C-alpha positions in Angstrom: 156.1 -68.0 -3.2 152.8 -67.9 -0.8 151.3 -70.5 -4.3 154.5 -72.4 -3.4 153.2 -76.1 -2.3 156.1 -76.6 0.2 156.3 -73.2 1.6 153.0 -73.6 2.6 153.3 -76.9 3.9 156.2 -75.0 6.1 154.4 -71.9 7.3 151.5 -74.5 8.1 154.3 -76.9 10.4 155.5 -73.8 12.2 151.9 -72.2 12.9 148.7 -74.6 12.1 146.3 -72.4 13.0 147.8 -69.4 10.3 146.0 -68.4 6.8 148.9 -67.7 4.3 147.3 -64.9 2.0 146.6 -65.5 -1.6 149.6 -64.1 -4.1 146.9 -61.1 -5.1 146.5 -60.1 -1.8 150.0 -60.3 -1.0 151.0 -58.4 -4.6 147.5 -56.0 -4.8 147.3 -55.2 -1.5 150.3 -56.0 1.7 153.2 -55.1 -0.1 151.7 -51.8 -2.1 150.2 -51.2 1.6 153.6 -51.5 3.2 155.6 -49.7 0.1 153.3 -46.3 0.6 154.0 -46.7 4.4 157.1 -46.7 4.3 157.8 -43.9 1.4 156.2 -42.0 3.4 158.3 -42.5 6.6 161.4 -41.9 4.6 159.9 -38.5 3.0 159.1 -37.4 6.2 162.7 -38.3 7.5 164.7 -36.7 4.8 162.7 -33.6 4.8 164.0 -33.1 8.3 167.9 -33.0 6.8 169.5 -29.8 5.8 171.8 -31.1 3.2 171.5 -34.2 0.9 174.1 -35.7 -1.6 172.8 -38.3 -4.3 175.0 -41.1 -5.2 173.2 -42.7 -9.3 174.7 -45.7 -11.5 173.5 -47.9 -14.1 173.3 -51.7 -14.2 172.3 -54.8 -16.9 171.4 -57.6 -15.7 172.0 -61.0 -17.1 169.3 -60.7 -19.6 170.5 -57.3 -21.1 167.7 -55.1 -19.4 169.0 -51.3 -18.4 168.5 -50.5 -14.5 169.7 -47.3 -13.0 169.7 -46.5 -9.0 170.0 -43.3 -7.1 170.7 -43.0 -2.9 170.5 -40.2 -1.2 173.2 -39.4 1.8 172.1 -37.3 5.0 173.3 -36.4 8.1 170.0 -36.7 10.3 168.7 -34.6 13.4 170.7 -36.3 15.7 173.9 -36.0 14.2 174.4 -39.8 12.4 174.6 -40.7 8.8 171.5 -41.9 7.4 171.3 -43.2 3.1 168.1 -44.3 1.8 167.7 -45.8 -1.9 165.1 -43.1 -3.2 165.0 -45.4 -7.2 166.2 -48.4 -8.6 163.7 -49.3 -11.8 164.6 -49.9 -15.7 165.9 -47.6 -17.7 165.3 -48.6 -21.5 165.5 -44.4 -23.5 169.4 -44.0 -24.5 172.0 -43.3 -21.8 172.2 -39.5 -23.1 173.2 -37.2 -20.8 169.6 -35.4 -21.2 167.1 -38.5 -20.8 169.7 -38.8 -17.5 169.2 -35.0 -16.4 165.2 -35.7 -17.3 165.5 -38.8 -15.3 167.4 -37.3 -11.8 165.9 -34.1 -12.3 161.8 -36.3 -11.8 163.2 -38.0 -9.0 164.6 -35.3 -6.7 161.3 -33.9 -7.6 159.2 -36.3 -6.6 161.1 -36.6 -3.4 161.3 -32.9 -2.9 164.5 -32.4 -2.2 165.6 -30.6 -5.7 166.7 -27.5 -3.2 168.7 -29.2 -0.6 170.8 -31.6 -2.8 174.8 -30.2 -2.2 176.7 -32.8 -4.6 175.9 -35.9 -7.0 178.8 -38.4 -7.4 179.3 -40.6 -10.1 182.1 -42.7 -12.1 183.5 -40.6 -14.2 181.6 -41.5 -17.9 180.9 -39.0 -19.6 177.4 -38.8 -20.0 176.6 -38.7 -16.7 178.7 -36.2 -15.7 177.8 -34.4 -18.3 174.4 -34.9 -17.4 174.6 -33.6 -13.5 175.8 -30.2 -15.7 172.9 -29.9 -17.3 171.2 -29.7 -13.7 173.6 -27.4 -12.4 174.9 -29.1 -9.5 178.3 -30.1 -8.3 179.7 -33.3 -9.2 182.0 -35.8 -7.5 183.7 -38.4 -9.4 183.8 -42.2 -8.0 186.9 -42.1 -5.7 187.3 -46.0 -5.7 186.2 -45.7 -9.5 189.0 -44.1 -10.1 191.5 -46.1 -8.2 190.5 -49.3 -9.9 191.4 -47.8 -13.2 194.9 -46.9 -12.8 195.3 -49.7 -11.2 193.9 -51.1 -14.4 196.1 -48.9 -16.6 199.3 -50.0 -15.0 198.8 -54.0 -14.1 200.0 -54.3 -18.5 203.6 -54.3 -17.5 202.6 -57.6 -15.4 200.8 -58.5 -18.1 202.4 -62.4 -18.8 202.1 -63.3 -14.9 198.8 -62.5 -14.9 198.0 -64.0 -17.7 199.7 -67.2 -16.4 197.4 -67.0 -13.2 194.1 -66.3 -14.8 194.8 -69.4 -17.2 195.5 -71.7 -13.6 192.3 -70.0 -12.0 190.2 -70.8 -15.2 191.9 -74.0 -15.3 190.6 -75.4 -11.4 187.7 -73.1 -12.3 186.1 -76.0 -14.7 187.9 -79.1 -13.7 186.3 -80.5 -10.6 188.7 -83.0 -10.5 191.8 -80.9 -10.5 189.9 -78.5 -7.7 189.6 -82.0 -5.3 193.5 -82.6 -6.0 194.0 -78.9 -5.3 192.3 -79.4 -1.7 193.7 -82.5 -1.3 197.3 -81.3 -1.6 196.1 -78.0 1.0 195.0 -81.0 3.4 198.2 -82.8 3.3 200.6 -79.7 3.2 199.1 -78.3 6.4 197.3 -75.2 4.7 193.8 -74.2 4.8 191.7 -75.4 2.1 190.9 -72.1 0.5 189.5 -71.9 -3.5 191.0 -69.8 -6.1 189.5 -66.4 -6.4 189.2 -65.1 -10.3 189.2 -61.2 -11.3 186.8 -59.1 -13.2 187.6 -55.9 -14.2 185.0 -54.4 -13.6 184.9 -56.1 -9.7 187.5 -53.3 -7.6 190.2 -55.1 -5.9 189.6 -58.7 -7.7 193.3 -58.6 -9.4 194.6 -58.1 -6.4 192.5 -60.6 -4.2 192.9 -63.3 -7.1 196.8 -62.5 -7.0 197.0 -63.1 -3.1 195.2 -65.8 -2.9 197.3 -68.3 -5.2 200.0 -66.4 -3.1 198.5 -68.5 0.1 198.8 -71.6 -1.6 201.1 -71.0 -4.5 203.0 -74.7 -3.2 199.8 -76.5 -3.1 199.2 -75.0 -6.8 202.2 -76.5 -8.1 202.3 -79.6 -6.6 199.1 -80.3 -8.2 199.9 -79.3 -11.7 203.0 -80.9 -11.7 200.5 -84.5 -10.3 197.9 -83.8 -13.3 200.7 -82.7 -15.8 198.5 -80.8 -17.3 199.2 -77.6 -20.4 198.6 -75.3 -18.7 201.8 -73.0 -18.3 203.5 -72.9 -14.6 204.9 -69.3 -13.6 208.8 -69.8 -13.5 210.5 -68.4 -9.9 210.9 -65.3 -11.4 207.6 -64.6 -12.1 206.4 -66.0 -8.5 208.2 -63.0 -7.4 207.1 -60.7 -9.3 203.3 -61.6 -8.4 204.1 -61.4 -4.7 206.0 -58.1 -5.3 202.8 -56.6 -7.2 200.5 -57.8 -4.2 202.5 -56.1 -1.6 202.4 -52.9 -3.9 198.8 -53.3 -4.8 198.0 -53.7 -0.8 197.9 -50.0 -0.2 195.1 -49.4 -3.3 193.2 -52.6 -1.9 192.9 -50.7 1.9 191.8 -47.6 0.1 189.0 -48.8 -1.7 187.7 -50.7 1.5 188.5 -47.7 3.7 186.5 -45.2 1.4 183.8 -46.9 0.4 181.9 -47.2 3.6 178.5 -45.9 3.7 177.8 -45.4 7.5 180.7 -44.0 8.1 182.3 -39.8 6.7 184.2 -40.6 4.0 184.6 -36.9 1.8 187.2 -36.0 4.4 189.5 -39.0 4.2 190.3 -38.6 0.6 193.2 -36.1 0.7 194.9 -38.2 3.3 194.6 -41.2 1.8 195.8 -39.6 -1.4 199.2 -38.5 0.7 199.1 -42.0 2.1 199.0 -44.0 -1.7 201.8 -41.3 -2.9 204.2 -42.1 -0.1 203.9 -45.9 -0.5 204.0 -45.9 -3.9 207.1 -43.8 -4.0 209.3 -46.8 -1.9 208.7 -49.5 -4.0 209.4 -46.9 -6.7 212.6 -46.1 -5.1 213.3 -49.8 -4.2 216.2 -51.3 -6.3 215.5 -54.9 -4.5 212.1 -55.6 -6.3 211.7 -56.8 -10.1 212.1 -54.7 -13.1 208.0 -55.4 -13.9 207.2 -54.8 -10.3 209.4 -51.4 -11.0 207.5 -50.0 -13.9 204.1 -51.1 -12.3 205.1 -48.8 -9.5 205.8 -45.8 -12.1 203.1 -46.3 -13.8 200.9 -46.1 -10.4 203.0 -43.1 -9.2 202.5 -41.2 -12.6 198.4 -42.0 -12.7 198.4 -41.0 -9.0 199.9 -37.4 -10.2 197.5 -37.4 -13.1 194.4 -37.9 -11.4 195.4 -36.6 -8.1 197.3 -33.9 -8.2 194.7 -31.3 -8.2 192.9 -33.0 -5.0 194.0 -30.4 -3.0 192.1 -27.8 -5.1 189.0 -28.9 -5.0 187.0 -26.8 -2.8 184.2 -29.3 -1.5 187.0 -32.1 -0.5 189.2 -29.3 1.1 186.6 -27.6 3.0 185.3 -31.2 4.0 189.2 -32.1 5.4 189.4 -28.8 7.1 185.9 -29.1 9.1 186.6 -32.8 10.0 188.3 -32.5 13.3 190.7 -35.9 12.8 192.3 -34.3 10.1 192.3 -30.2 9.6 195.2 -28.9 8.1 197.1 -32.1 9.1 195.5 -33.5 6.0 197.1 -31.2 3.6 200.6 -31.9 1.9 200.9 -28.3 0.7 200.5 -25.3 3.3 199.6 -23.0 0.6 196.8 -25.5 -0.9 195.2 -25.1 2.8 195.8 -21.1 3.6 193.6 -20.8 0.3 190.9 -23.5 0.9 190.7 -22.1 4.5 190.2 -18.4 3.0 187.4 -19.8 0.7 185.8 -21.4 4.2 186.4 -18.4 5.7 184.3 -16.5 2.9 181.5 -19.3 3.3 180.9 -18.5 7.1 180.6 -15.4 7.0 177.9 -15.7 4.9 175.7 -18.0 6.9 172.7 -16.5 8.9 171.3 -18.0 11.4 167.8 -17.9 12.0 168.1 -15.7 15.2 170.4 -13.3 13.3 167.5 -10.8 12.7 169.5 -7.8 12.7 171.3 -6.8 8.8 175.1 -7.8 8.6 177.4 -5.0 8.9 180.7 -4.4 9.3 182.7 -4.7 12.6 182.7 -1.2 14.0 182.7 0.7 16.7 180.0 3.0 17.6 179.3 5.1 20.8 176.1 4.9 23.1 174.3 6.1 25.3 174.3 4.7 28.8 170.9 3.8 30.1 169.4 4.6 33.3 169.8 1.6 35.7 167.8 1.2 39.2 170.1 -0.8 40.6 173.3 0.7 42.5 174.7 -2.9 41.9 175.5 -2.3 38.3 176.0 1.6 37.5 179.5 2.0 37.5 179.9 -1.3 35.2 177.4 -0.3 33.0 178.4 3.5 32.9 181.8 2.1 32.0 181.0 -0.2 29.3 178.0 1.4 27.9 179.9 4.2 25.8 182.1 1.4 23.8 179.7 -1.5 22.8 180.2 -3.6 19.7 177.2 -4.1 17.7 176.5 -7.6 16.8 178.0 -8.8 13.9 177.3 -12.3 12.5 179.8 -12.1 9.6 182.3 -11.5 12.9 180.6 -14.7 14.6 180.8 -17.2 12.1 184.7 -16.0 12.1 185.4 -16.2 15.4 184.1 -20.0 15.2 185.8 -20.9 12.6 188.8 -19.2 14.3 188.1 -21.1 17.5 187.7 -24.3 15.9 191.1 -24.4 13.9 192.5 -24.3 18.0 190.6 -27.4 19.3 193.0 -30.4 19.7 192.4 -32.9 16.8 190.4 -36.4 18.1 191.3 -39.7 17.8 190.8 -41.5 14.4 188.6 -43.8 14.8 186.3 -41.0 16.8 182.9 -40.4 15.4 183.3 -36.3 13.4 179.8 -36.4 13.0 178.8 -36.6 17.1 182.0 -34.8 17.9 179.8 -32.1 16.0 176.4 -33.1 17.1 178.1 -32.5 21.0 179.1 -28.8 19.8 176.6 -27.5 17.7 175.5 -24.8 19.8 179.0 -23.9 20.7 179.8 -23.6 16.9 176.0 -23.6 15.5 177.1 -21.1 12.0 180.0 -24.1 11.8 177.7 -26.8 12.5 175.6 -25.6 9.7 178.1 -25.8 7.4 179.2 -29.2 8.4 176.1 -31.1 7.2 176.3 -29.8 3.9 180.1 -31.2 3.5 180.1 -34.3 5.6 177.0 -36.2 3.9 178.7 -36.0 0.8 180.3 -39.7 0.4 183.7 -40.0 -1.6 182.4 -43.5 -3.7 178.9 -44.1 -6.1 179.7 -47.7 -4.4 176.1 -47.1 -2.3 174.4 -47.8 -6.0 176.9 -50.1 -6.5 175.3 -52.4 -3.5 172.2 -52.1 -4.6 172.9 -54.1 -8.0 175.3 -56.7 -5.9 172.4 -57.4 -3.2 170.1 -57.9 -5.7 171.6 -59.9 -7.8 172.8 -61.8 -4.4 168.8 -62.4 -3.8 168.1 -63.9 -6.6 170.8 -66.5 -5.9 169.6 -66.4 -2.5 166.0 -67.5 -3.6 167.5 -70.2 -5.9 169.3 -71.6 -3.5 166.6 -71.6 -0.6 164.2 -72.9 -3.2 166.2 -75.8 -3.7 166.5 -76.3 0.2 163.3 -76.4 0.5 162.4 -79.3 -2.4 165.0 -81.1 -1.1 164.1 -80.7 2.9 160.2 -82.1 2.1 161.4 -84.7 -0.6 163.9 -86.3 2.6 161.1 -85.7 5.1 158.1 -87.0 2.7 160.6 -90.4 2.1 161.2 -90.4 5.7 157.1 -89.9 6.7 156.6 -93.1 4.0 157.1 -95.7 6.8 155.1 -93.5 9.4 151.2 -93.5 9.4 150.9 -91.3 12.4 150.1 -87.3 11.4 149.5 -85.3 14.8 148.3 -81.9 13.0 145.8 -81.7 15.3 148.2 -81.5 18.0 151.0 -79.0 16.6 150.4 -75.5 18.3 152.1 -72.4 19.8 152.7 -72.4 23.6 153.6 -74.8 25.6 153.4 -78.4 24.5 151.8 -80.7 27.5 152.0 -84.1 25.8 156.2 -83.7 25.2 157.0 -81.7 28.2 159.5 -79.5 25.0 161.4 -77.1 27.1 161.0 -75.2 23.6 157.7 -74.4 23.2 158.3 -72.7 20.1 160.0 -75.8 18.5 157.3 -77.5 18.8 156.5 -79.2 15.5 154.5 -82.1 14.1 157.6 -84.7 14.3 157.6 -83.3 18.2 154.5 -84.4 18.7 154.4 -87.5 16.4 157.5 -89.1 18.5 155.1 -88.1 21.2 151.8 -90.1 19.9 154.0 -92.8 18.6 155.0 -93.7 22.6 151.2 -93.8 23.0 150.2 -97.1 23.9 148.5 -99.1 20.6 149.6 -99.6 17.3 151.4 -97.7 15.0 148.7 -97.1 11.8 146.4 -95.8 13.8 145.8 -91.7 14.2 143.0 -89.5 14.6 143.7 -87.8 10.9 144.1 -90.9 9.1 141.0 -92.6 9.7 140.7 -95.6 7.3 137.8 -95.0 5.1 137.8 -98.4 3.5 135.1 -99.8 0.5 135.3 -103.5 2.5 136.1 -103.7 5.7 137.6 -107.3 7.3 134.6 -109.6 8.3 134.5 -111.7 11.6 131.7 -114.8 12.0 129.7 -114.8 15.2 127.6 -117.3 15.2 126.1 -118.0 11.8 126.2 -113.9 10.6 129.6 -112.3 9.5 130.0 -108.8 10.9 132.5 -106.2 10.3 133.5 -102.4 11.2 131.1 -99.5 9.6 132.5 -96.6 8.7 129.4 -94.5 9.9 130.6 -94.9 13.2 133.1 -92.0 12.6 130.8 -89.9 12.6 128.8 -91.3 16.0 131.6 -90.5 17.9 134.7 -88.6 16.8 137.3 -89.8 19.4 137.2 -93.2 17.5 139.9 -94.6 15.1 140.2 -97.9 13.4 143.2 -99.8 12.9 143.9 -101.9 10.1 146.8 -103.8 11.2 144.7 -104.9 14.2 141.2 -104.7 13.1 140.2 -103.1 15.8 139.2 -99.3 17.1 140.9 -97.1 19.6 140.1 -93.9 21.8 142.3 -91.2 20.5 142.0 -89.3 23.0 142.2 -92.3 26.0 145.3 -93.4 24.2 146.8 -89.8 24.8 145.5 -88.2 28.1 144.5 -91.6 30.0 146.4 -91.8 33.4 144.3 -95.4 34.4 145.3 -97.9 31.4 144.0 -100.1 33.1 140.1 -99.3 33.3 140.4 -98.8 29.6 142.9 -101.3 28.3 140.4 -102.6 25.2 140.4 -98.7 24.0 143.7 -97.8 24.6 146.1 -100.6 24.0 144.5 -103.7 22.8 142.0 -102.7 20.6 137.7 -103.0 20.5 136.9 -106.0 17.8 133.5 -107.1 19.0 131.6 -105.9 16.3 128.4 -107.7 17.9 128.0 -105.7 20.8 129.7 -102.6 19.4 126.8 -100.6 19.1 125.3 -101.8 22.5 124.1 -99.2 25.2 125.9 -100.9 27.8 128.6 -102.0 26.5 131.4 -101.1 23.1 131.2 -97.7 21.8 128.4 -95.8 24.5 129.8 -97.3 27.3 133.0 -96.3 26.7 131.6 -92.8 25.1 130.0 -92.5 28.8 132.3 -93.6 31.1 134.1 -91.0 33.1 137.7 -91.1 32.4 136.4 -91.0 29.2 134.9 -87.4 29.9 138.2 -86.6 31.0 140.3 -87.6 28.5 138.2 -86.4 25.6 137.2 -82.5 27.8 141.1 -82.3 27.8 141.0 -83.2 24.2 138.8 -80.6 23.2 140.9 -78.0 25.4 144.3 -79.2 23.8 142.4 -78.5 19.9 141.2 -75.0 20.7 144.2 -73.9 21.9 145.4 -74.3 18.2 142.4 -73.4 16.6 140.9 -70.2 18.3 143.9 -69.2 20.1 143.4 -69.5 23.5 146.3 -69.8 25.4 147.7 -73.1 27.2 147.4 -73.4 31.3 151.0 -72.8 31.6 150.6 -69.3 29.5 147.8 -68.2 31.5 149.9 -68.8 34.7 152.9 -66.9 33.2 150.7 -63.8 32.0 149.1 -63.4 35.5 152.7 -63.8 36.8 153.5 -61.2 34.0 150.6 -59.4 35.7 151.9 -59.5 38.8 155.1 -58.0 38.2 153.9 -54.9 36.2 151.4 -54.3 39.5 154.6 -54.5 41.7 156.8 -52.2 39.7 153.6 -50.0 39.4 153.6 -49.8 43.5 157.2 -49.5 43.8 157.0 -46.6 41.3 154.5 -44.6 43.2 156.7 -45.3 46.3 159.6 -43.8 44.9 158.0 -41.2 43.4 157.0 -40.2 46.6 160.2 -40.3 48.4 161.5 -38.4 45.2 158.8 -35.4 46.0 159.5 -35.3 49.9 163.4 -35.8 49.5 163.3 -32.8 46.5 161.1 -30.6 48.4 163.2 -31.1 52.1 160.0 -32.9 53.7 160.4 -35.1 56.6 159.8 -38.9 55.3 158.2 -40.3 59.3 155.8 -39.3 61.8 155.7 -39.9 65.5 153.2 -42.5 65.9 152.8 -44.2 62.2 150.3 -46.6 63.4 147.2 -47.7 61.7 145.3 -46.0 64.7 147.4 -42.8 64.0 145.7 -39.5 63.0 148.9 -38.6 61.1 151.3 -41.3 59.9 153.7 -39.3 58.7 155.0 -37.5 55.6 155.1 -40.5 53.3 152.2 -42.7 54.6 149.7 -40.0 54.5 151.0 -39.0 50.9 151.1 -42.5 50.1 147.3 -43.0 51.7 146.4 -40.2 49.4 147.8 -41.3 46.1 145.5 -44.8 47.0 142.6 -42.7 47.6 142.4 -41.0 44.0 144.0 -43.6 41.6 143.6 -46.6 43.8 147.3 -48.0 42.9 148.6 -47.9 46.1 148.2 -51.2 48.9 145.5 -52.9 46.6 146.3 -56.7 47.9 149.8 -55.8 49.1 151.2 -59.1 51.7 151.4 -56.8 54.4 155.0 -58.4 54.9 155.8 -56.4 51.5 154.1 -53.2 52.0 158.2 -52.0 51.4 157.0 -48.8 53.5 159.3 -49.6 56.4 162.2 -47.1 57.0 164.7 -49.5 56.5 163.1 -49.6 52.8 162.9 -45.6 52.7 166.9 -45.5 53.9 167.9 -48.5 50.7 165.9 -46.7 48.5 166.9 -43.3 49.0 170.4 -44.6 48.7 170.1 -46.3 45.4 168.8 -42.7 44.4 172.1 -41.7 45.8 173.8 -43.7 43.8 171.6 -42.8 40.1 172.3 -39.4 40.4 175.9 -39.6 41.1 176.7 -42.1 38.6 175.1 -39.3 36.3 177.3 -37.0 37.5 180.4 -39.3 37.0 179.3 -39.6 33.2 178.5 -36.3 32.9 182.4 -35.3 34.4 183.6 -37.9 32.3 182.4 -36.1 29.0 183.4 -32.6 30.2 187.0 -31.4 29.9 187.4 -29.6 32.6 185.9 -28.6 36.2 186.2 -26.4 38.9 186.0 -27.3 42.2 183.7 -25.8 45.3 184.6 -27.2 49.1 183.4 -25.6 52.2 182.5 -27.5 56.0 179.7 -26.1 58.7 178.5 -28.0 61.7 175.8 -29.8 61.7 172.6 -30.3 64.8 175.0 -33.2 65.8 177.9 -30.2 66.3 179.5 -32.9 63.5 182.1 -30.8 61.0 180.4 -32.2 57.9 182.2 -31.0 54.8 180.4 -30.4 51.6 181.4 -30.9 48.0 180.4 -29.4 45.0 181.8 -29.7 41.0 181.0 -27.1 38.3 181.2 -27.6 35.0 180.1 -27.1 31.0 178.7 -29.4 29.2 176.3 -29.3 26.2 176.2 -25.7 25.8 175.3 -24.4 29.5 176.7 -24.5 33.3 176.2 -27.2 35.7 176.9 -27.3 39.7 176.3 -30.4 41.5 176.6 -31.1 44.9 178.5 -34.6 45.2 178.2 -35.1 48.6 178.8 -34.7 52.4 181.7 -36.2 54.2 182.1 -36.2 58.3 185.4 -34.0 58.8 186.8 -35.4 61.8 190.0 -33.4 61.6 189.9 -29.9 59.7 194.2 -29.8 58.4 194.8 -29.5 55.3 195.9 -33.3 54.1 193.0 -34.5 56.0 190.5 -32.4 54.3 192.1 -33.1 50.9 192.2 -36.7 51.6 188.1 -36.2 52.3 188.0 -34.3 49.0 189.8 -37.6 47.0 187.7 -39.8 49.0 184.5 -38.4 48.0 185.4 -38.0 43.9 186.8 -41.4 43.4 183.8 -42.7 44.1 183.0 -40.9 41.0 185.7 -42.0 39.1 186.2 -38.4 38.9 190.0 -37.6 37.1 191.6 -34.8 39.3 193.3 -34.2 36.6 190.7 -32.1 35.2 190.7 -30.1 37.8 191.1 -26.2 36.8 189.9 -24.5 39.7 189.6 -24.6 43.7 187.1 -22.6 45.3 187.0 -22.4 49.3 185.9 -19.6 51.9 189.1 -17.3 53.6 190.0 -20.7 56.4 194.1 -21.2 56.8 193.5 -25.1 56.6 
């Protein structure tokens, strides 16, 4: 691409100062460097995972070259599901189970993940299934692939109308005139102008999409075929009904395939729920006596295929455990209670065998032992320790895991749209053993769609690249045709930054076209430009007295600003035409042109006189500065002003941050802010100002060139900042309270120095594995009766949007009110 002539033109238009690297530099230096850097980052990232699920699939391109891809799926330390492509390369060997197994082993060893793999998801081909078995990993069949197979098998019962629909779609795909008439019919009928879709056996849901699309424009299709009097067989009314009902039956499989094919969300735990939904939906069509006979046969076939492929799905250990460990489903995802109990029993065994690094003691059966109470020096706990020390249970990791599982099963279900991984991540400190096992189950995908997407995106990229190339060729062809009648070339004036000529409000979009339009407005003929110096073999001659004189091309070397017009046979000054504000003083070299070749090189007239004029020198300096902005990357005046403004903003923020830090420090340490006398002459200006002066002496960041009217050290500013801090803290407390399920309320009142009763409110709650107590604020209490105190408490809590329904305990002193 970088060697493409039109692409280089395009880049030059975007930034004339940028030099594109050559093809060798890109292919041998930049791309390998980027690849190695990305590879190291991904290897470090995948090593931080606990468990990994692989998906793999093969693909043959249009040139009959075979490829194989492998993707890895894992849960990151922050609790998000991630996936990366480990390999996608040409595979020329025979696709035997041994060859495939060796290839998979090499990739896993290369990435150093062979000990982390918990499952490999593939399609149901015997060779890849056997390869996974040879590697002694768990194999998961692609759920979406199985659905596609059962649907394709059941479509045989509607083969007659299906073939007719395919013929109709192929007819409109091959005939452009027929397609145009179809679009015209859709427009006349007020239907959306939609194209017909063609089904592909290997593309999931394509048959459903084809049937649904032709149903949506049924009237337009029938009308167009009637007008064209084509030999294509049209569907009978009964067959149209069959197609419509078939779409209704197939809709559930379409929705399930889309739901299960997500790569960024947990999918393996949905399998049992989705299978139950498909069984239930198909059963309703089987029992429906109003649907056509062919559709009823198809529904019965779908039911039989579902039973054949998924009847024992709840016996699958990985899928059943994933469903239980998904807080959206748990036991409610199962259809058979006995199979749920069996899966839960196996899960209990698995969880009981998990040992955390903190479990330093070996596992022992849960038992009660008698221990001698240790002497204590505290009378406070002596009675308790003597009582409890005699019956003390040994810490047992096995029991801890079972307790976690029982506690988890009692948790309420979360919403179906919530993220189960986020739920687990927030409670990993509560269920440490369960969370370790969750990382090994919920990272597994239900389909091999991620590998399918790699090949689909590769094909799309080739199409996009060709489309982009054609688009660029068309653009530059049109551009060239448009510029054939223009002799203005302004590449010296296309640069990144503020365009002083065009005053363009969007400097990023300044291109040759915008500057060319500006030059077009400048005085002078249209055929001149600094870049297109008219170097001719012969120039027109003009007779002065008895001698013929003409323009000399050597003058271009003596005067860099010179430009020659073939139309006018005159010379002009390029900088003056662009920058001069005094057209009257320089009319000859700006608009009329200079053509007195006899006096062209005289020292007191002509070119030399203009070269020495002050107006020309000013314009020439502007021109040189303008070119430097482009070639030497010197920022424009507006850019420099903008940079100065940003520098001032950064300095002011640093100053405000310092003031805020002092306020936070004095407030946290309960130090008074102000002093008795805060003038410059005071020996002690108070804690706040003295701290600022101390920081200024050490770091020189405070008070440097600060205007006297913007020091932000007045008592009013201090109080405003403290109020802002208070608001920020309350917002954080409010966010935490909304995240937790319950909280307790602690309230008390006391008189301050002015004898005013102050009501203090504290909330106590549990979040992220620890207990927090937060002070919500004071409230002056004018009345101390029960109703008034209740209103005061509500007022404080409502400011933070605290839900009082979550309050499970209230702590007060023993006062009656």
